[in-house]
C-alpha positions in Angstrom: 4.3 -9.2 -8.2 1.1 -7.5 -9.4 -1.7 -8.8 -11.6 -1.3 -7.4 -15.1 -0.4 -3.9 -16.3 -1.6 -3.8 -19.9 -5.4 -3.5 -20.0 -7.9 -2.9 -22.8 -9.5 0.6 -23.0 -12.9 -0.8 -22.0 -11.5 -2.5 -18.8 -13.1 0.2 -16.6 -16.5 -1.1 -17.7 -15.8 -4.2 -15.7 -16.4 -2.3 -12.4 -19.4 -0.5 -11.0 -20.0 3.1 -12.1 -18.2 5.6 -9.9 -21.5 7.1 -8.6 -22.6 3.7 -7.3 -19.2 3.2 -5.6 -19.4 6.7 -4.1 -22.7 5.9 -2.5 -21.0 3.3 -0.2 -18.8 6.0 1.4 -20.5 8.2 4.1 -17.4 10.4 4.3 -18.3 11.8 0.9 -21.3 13.4 2.5 -19.0 15.8 4.4 -18.8 19.4 3.1 -15.9 21.9 3.4 -15.7 25.4 1.9 -19.2 24.9 0.4 -18.1 21.8 -1.5 -18.5 18.1 -0.9 -15.0 17.0 0.3 -12.8 15.6 -2.4 -10.5 13.1 -0.7 -7.2 13.0 -2.5 -5.4 11.8 0.6 -5.9 8.1 -0.1 -2.2 7.2 -0.3 -2.1 8.1 3.4 -5.3 6.2 4.2 -8.5 5.8 2.2 -12.0 6.4 3.3 -14.0 3.4 4.6 -17.2 2.1 3.0 -20.3 1.2 5.0 -19.8 -2.6 4.8 -16.4 -2.3 6.5 -17.7 -0.1 9.3 -20.6 -2.5 9.7 -18.3 -5.4 10.1 -16.3 -3.7 12.9 -19.5 -2.6 14.6 -21.1 -6.1 14.3 -18.0 -7.8 15.8 -17.7 -5.4 18.8 -21.4 -5.6 19.7 -22.2 -9.2 18.9 -19.1 -11.4 18.9 -16.5 -9.7 21.1 -14.4 -12.3 22.9 -10.9 -13.7 23.1 -9.9 -16.8 21.1 -9.7 -20.5 21.6 -12.3 -21.1 24.3 -15.3 -23.3 24.4 -18.2 -20.9 24.2 -20.0 -19.3 21.3 -18.5 -15.8 21.0 -15.0 -17.2 21.3 -15.7 -19.7 18.6 -17.3 -17.0 16.5 -14.2 -14.9 16.9 -12.0 -17.8 15.8 -14.2 -18.2 12.7 -14.0 -14.5 11.9 -10.2 -14.5 12.1 -9.9 -17.5 9.9 -12.4 -16.0 7.4 -10.2 -12.9 7.2 -7.1 -15.1 6.6 -9.0 -16.7 3.7 -10.0 -13.3 2.3 -6.4 -12.0 2.5 -5.1 -15.2 1.0 -7.4 -14.6 -2.0 -6.1 -11.0 -2.1 -2.4 -11.9 -1.9 -2.5 -15.2 -3.9 -1.2 -17.4 -1.1 -2.4 -19.9 1.5 -4.4 -18.8 4.6 -1.7 -20.1 6.9 0.8 -17.7 5.3 -1.2 -14.6 6.4 -0.3 -13.0 9.7 -2.0 -9.9 11.2 -0.5 -7.1 13.2 -0.8 -3.5 14.2 0.5 -2.0 11.0 3.1 -2.7 8.3 5.9 -0.8 10.2 5.4 -2.8 13.4 5.4 -6.1 11.5 8.5 -5.2 9.6 10.4 -4.2 12.8 9.3 -7.5 14.3 10.3 -9.7 11.4 13.5 -7.8 10.6 14.8 -8.5 14.1 14.0 -12.2 13.8 15.7 -12.4 10.4 18.7 -10.6 11.8 19.3 -13.3 14.4 20.1 -15.8 11.7 22.2 -13.8 9.4 26.0 -14.4 9.3 28.3 -11.7 10.5 29.4 -10.6 7.0 25.9 -10.4 5.6 24.8 -7.2 3.7 21.3 -5.6 3.6 20.1 -3.9 0.5 17.5 -1.1 0.7 16.5 1.7 -1.6 16.2 5.5 -1.6 12.7 5.2 -3.2 11.1 3.4 -0.4 8.9 4.6 2.5 11.2 4.4 5.6 9.0 1.6 7.0 10.9 -0.6 4.6 14.3 1.0 5.3 14.7 1.9 8.9 13.7 -1.5 10.4 16.5 -3.0 8.4 19.0 -0.3 9.3 18.2 -0.8 13.0 18.6 -4.5 12.7 21.9 -4.1 10.8 23.2 -1.6 13.5 22.4 -4.1 16.2 24.2 -6.9 14.4 27.1 -4.8 13.0 26.0 -5.5 9.4 26.5 -3.4 6.3 23.6 -1.7 4.6 23.9 -0.9 0.9 21.4 1.5 -0.7 20.1 1.6 -4.2 19.9 5.2 -5.4 16.9 7.0 -6.8 17.2 8.7 -10.2 15.6 12.1 -9.3 15.1 13.1 -12.9 12.8 10.1 -13.6 11.7 9.2 -10.1 12.8 5.6 -10.7 15.4 3.2 -9.2 18.9 2.8 -10.6 18.5 -0.8 -11.6 22.1 -1.1 -12.8 23.3 0.0 -9.4 20.9 -2.5 -7.7 22.4 -5.3 -9.8 25.9 -4.2 -8.9 25.2 -4.1 -5.2 23.9 -7.7 -5.0 26.4 -10.4 -4.1 26.6 -13.8 -2.4 26.9 -11.8 0.8 23.5 -10.2 0.4 21.2 -11.5 3.2 18.1 -9.4 2.7 16.7 -7.3 -0.2 14.0 -4.9 0.9 12.1 -3.1 -1.8 8.7 -1.6 -2.4 6.3 -2.4 -5.3 5.5 1.3 -5.7 6.6 4.6 -4.3 4.1 6.2 -1.9 5.6 9.6 -2.7 5.9 9.6 -6.5 3.7 6.7 -7.6 6.5 5.0 -9.4 5.9 1.2 -9.9 9.2 -0.8 -9.7 10.1 -3.6 -12.1 9.6 -6.4 -9.7 10.2 -9.1 -12.3 13.6 -7.7 -13.1 14.4 -7.2 -9.4 13.2 -10.7 -8.5 15.2 -12.3 -11.3 18.5 -10.7 -10.4 17.9 -11.4 -6.6 17.4 -15.1 -7.3 20.2 -15.3 -9.8 22.9 -13.7 -7.8 22.0 -14.3 -4.1 20.4 -16.5 -1.6 18.9 -13.5 0.1 15.5 -13.2 1.7 13.3 -10.8 -0.3 11.0 -8.5 1.6 8.4 -6.6 -0.4 6.5 -3.5 0.7 3.0 -3.5 -1.0 1.5 -0.8 1.1 1.1 1.9 -1.6 0.5 -0.4 -4.5 -2.2 -2.7 -3.0 -5.0 -0.3 -3.5 -4.3 -0.1 -7.2 -2.6 -3.4 -8.3 -3.7 -6.7 -6.9 -0.6 -8.4 -5.3 0.5 -11.8 -6.4 3.2 -13.2 -4.1 4.0 -16.0 -6.5 4.8 -13.9 -9.5 7.7 -13.3 -9.0 8.0 -15.3 -5.8 9.0 -13.3 -2.7 9.7 -14.5 0.8 7.7 -11.8 2.7 5.3 -9.1 1.7 3.6 -6.5 3.9 0.6 -4.3 3.3 -1.8 -2.1 5.3 -5.6 -2.6 4.8 -6.3 1.1 5.7 -4.8 2.0 2.3 -7.4 -0.2 0.5 -10.6 0.8 2.3 -10.1 -1.2 5.5 -9.3 -0.5 9.2 -6.0 0.6 10.6 -4.3 -2.8 10.7 -1.3 -4.5 9.1 -0.9 -7.8 7.2 2.2 -9.9 6.5 2.5 -12.6 3.9 5.4 -15.0 4.7 6.2 -18.2 2.9 5.3 -20.9 5.3 8.8 -22.4 5.6 10.2 -18.9 6.0 7.9 -18.1 8.9 8.5 -21.4 10.6 12.3 -20.9 10.3 12.2 -17.4 11.9 13.9 -17.1 15.3 11.2 -14.8 16.3 10.6 -13.3 19.8 7.5 -14.9 21.2 5.8 -16.1 24.4 6.5 -19.7 25.2 2.8 -20.7 25.5 1.9 -19.1 22.2 1.3 -20.9 19.0 4.6 -22.0 17.3 3.3 -22.7 13.8 2.7 -20.4 10.8 1.2 -17.8 10.8 0.3 -17.4 14.5 4.0 -17.5 15.7 4.4 -14.0 14.1 1.4 -12.6 15.9 2.4 -11.2 19.3 -0.4 -10.9 21.9 -4.1 -10.4 21.4 -4.9 -9.2 17.9 -7.3 -6.3 16.8 -10.2 -8.7 16.2 -12.6 -5.9 15.1 -10.1 -4.6 12.7 -9.5 -8.0 11.3 -13.2 -8.4 10.8 -13.0 -5.2 8.8 -10.2 -6.5 6.7 -12.4 -9.3 5.4 -15.1 -6.8 4.7 -12.7 -4.6 2.8 -11.6 -7.5 0.5 -15.2 -8.4 -0.1 -16.0 -4.8 -0.9 -13.2 -4.7 -3.5 -14.4 -7.9 -5.0 -17.9 -6.6 -5.2 -16.8 -3.7 -7.4 -16.5 -6.2 -10.3 -19.6 -6.2 -12.5 -19.4 -10.0 -12.8 -19.6 -11.2 -9.2 -18.4 -10.8 -5.6 -15.9 -12.9 -3.8 -17.0 -16.5 -3.5 -14.6 -18.3 -1.2 -16.6 -21.5 -1.4 -16.1 -21.6 -5.2 -12.5 -22.7 -5.8 -10.6 -19.7 -7.1 -13.8 -17.6 -7.3 -12.5 -15.1 -4.8 -9.3 -14.4 -6.6 -11.1 -14.2 -10.0 -13.5 -11.6 -8.7 -10.7 -9.5 -7.3 -8.8 -9.8 -10.6 -11.8 -8.5 -12.5 -12.3 -5.6 -10.0 -8.6 -4.6 -10.2 -8.6 -4.6 -14.0 -11.4 -2.1 -13.9 -9.7 -0.1 -11.0 -6.5 0.0 -12.9 -8.1 1.2 -16.1 -10.2 3.9 -14.4 -7.2 5.0 -12.3 -5.1 5.4 -15.5 -7.8 7.5 -17.1 -8.2 9.7 -14.0 -4.4 10.2 -13.7 -4.0 11.1 -17.3 -6.7 13.8 -16.9 -5.0 15.0 -13.7 -1.6 15.2 -15.2 -2.9 17.0 -18.3 -4.7 19.6 -16.2 -1.8 20.2 -13.8 0.9 20.2 -16.5 -0.8 23.2 -18.1 -0.6 25.4 -15.0 2.4 27.8 -15.0 4.5 27.5 -11.8 3.4 23.9 -11.1 6.1 21.2 -11.2 5.2 17.6 -11.4 7.3 14.7 -10.1 7.5 11.0 -11.0 6.8 9.1 -14.2 4.3 10.6 -16.6 1.1 8.8 -17.8 1.8 5.7 -19.8 4.7 4.7 -17.6 4.4 2.1 -14.8 2.9 4.0 -11.9 -0.1 4.4 -9.6 -2.7 7.3 -10.0 -0.8 9.3 -7.4 0.6 12.7 -8.3 3.3 14.6 -6.4 3.7 18.3 -7.2 4.9 21.7 -6.0 3.5 25.2 -6.7 6.2 27.7 -7.1 8.1 28.3 -3.9 5.1 27.7 -1.7 5.4 25.3 1.2 3.4 22.2 0.5 1.5 22.6 3.8 0.3 26.1 2.6 -0.9 24.7 -0.7 -2.8 21.9 1.0 -4.3 24.3 3.5 -5.5 26.6 0.7 -7.0 23.7 -1.3 -9.0 22.6 1.7 -10.1 26.1 2.7 -11.1 27.2 -0.8 -12.2 24.1 -2.7 -12.9 21.4 -0.2 -10.0 19.4 -1.6 -8.0 17.3 0.9 -4.4 16.6 -0.2 -1.5 15.4 1.9 1.8 17.3 2.1 5.3 16.9 3.4 7.6 13.8 2.9 5.0 11.0 3.7 7.8 9.1 5.6 9.6 8.8 2.2 12.1 11.4 3.5 15.0 10.3 1.3 12.9 10.8 -1.9 12.1 14.4 -0.9 15.7 15.1 0.1 17.0 13.8 -3.2 14.5 16.0 -5.0 15.9 19.0 -3.1 12.6 19.7 -1.4 13.4 18.8 2.2 12.4 22.3 3.4 8.9 22.6 1.9 8.1 19.1 0.8 5.6 17.8 -1.8 1.9 18.0 -2.3 0.4 14.6 -3.0 -2.9 13.9 -4.7 -4.0 10.3 -5.0 -7.0 8.9 -6.9 -9.1 6.2 -5.2 -12.0 4.1 -6.3 -14.4 6.9 -5.3 -12.6 9.8 -7.2 -14.6 11.5 -9.9 -13.7 13.6 -12.9 -15.4 16.6 -11.2 -13.0 16.3 -8.3 -10.0 16.2 -10.6 -11.1 19.4 -12.3 -11.8 21.0 -8.9 -8.3 20.1 -7.7 -6.8 21.6 -10.8 -8.9 24.7 -10.6 -7.7 25.3 -7.0 -4.1 24.7 -7.9 -4.4 27.1 -10.8 -5.8 29.8 -8.7 -3.2 29.3 -6.0 -0.4 29.4 -8.6 -1.7 32.6 -10.2 -2.1 34.3 -6.8 1.4 33.3 -5.7 3.0 34.8 -8.9 0.7 37.8 -9.3 
């Protein structure tokens, strides 16, 4: 489901130097506690580069109109939306008419889950996991409750932060109607074995397979054909875009949905999924975010007119992002592991994961740790359960939660050392 994991050591050289990338982000000019802000909150939403903000600004001031009408700004809006579908098709590895836009991944999932539920037989079962963000759990639970269907849950192995694959395989049966699973955990950074999951889903069931790529998409280029899923959802604001949502749906799956819609609205893929007027300016920003990611490759930017050029540039950029992210995460883990009183969660370096670290500092509430890091070191980390509440409960941390630090394309070595310095000082003061 993602483009390649094993990368050569020099792969980071295939993307622009980090100081060049950082120059594109005005947010990095902000200061807090006497420091330039170090944004480790990317798993909850990355900062936005100038080209993305410029695209939103340009749309609102020069092209703003509704769609489908015979005057220039309306035609320009149509072209901008279609260009964004093409950009996301490059990003996801699908056709433009399999890309639908929405408010966010959660809203799209609620919408699609209800439509899928209308067609499921009364004895169907839904399979979800304990490792997922609740946006890929609760929409399915709500649909199942409405239909009187059974939900079966794949457990998390707390000691490793990974799914219990044997239990997943045991839960699947010919009655399974939907399997909902994420590529990566937004709380722990764990990357699931999608090839193994996809193979067993196809072997043992006729189920629809719905994949959550929200956390993984900033780090691993999605590929909806390998292994082939039926639906995949992501959120561009997690990969340097605006607050919007994107759904991939296999064309025949979308057109088979018994989806709630207005009678005059389009009835073909993908527009039949899109309820009401879209966030046109946000969608303009989506295309700019994909172009920005492609531009990080040293070789070339996204070239939609060159057959396959857009996808190739993105693959090159993500090879470099993956290698750089692995190096940053290895440094972060090494620094944090050496601090007495700090506990790290999720797979260690070298295992399939994103550069996202979850940790606790003694018995301190995660909110208090995050506040001190901001106030003392200008380091912004998120805290709590990140809507992956079951993960935090299974780790026994429901009261105080986790601190989460995620590396992004603009993260520097200095910021990693500063984060570790802050955590070390907080840990020493809490035990002293």
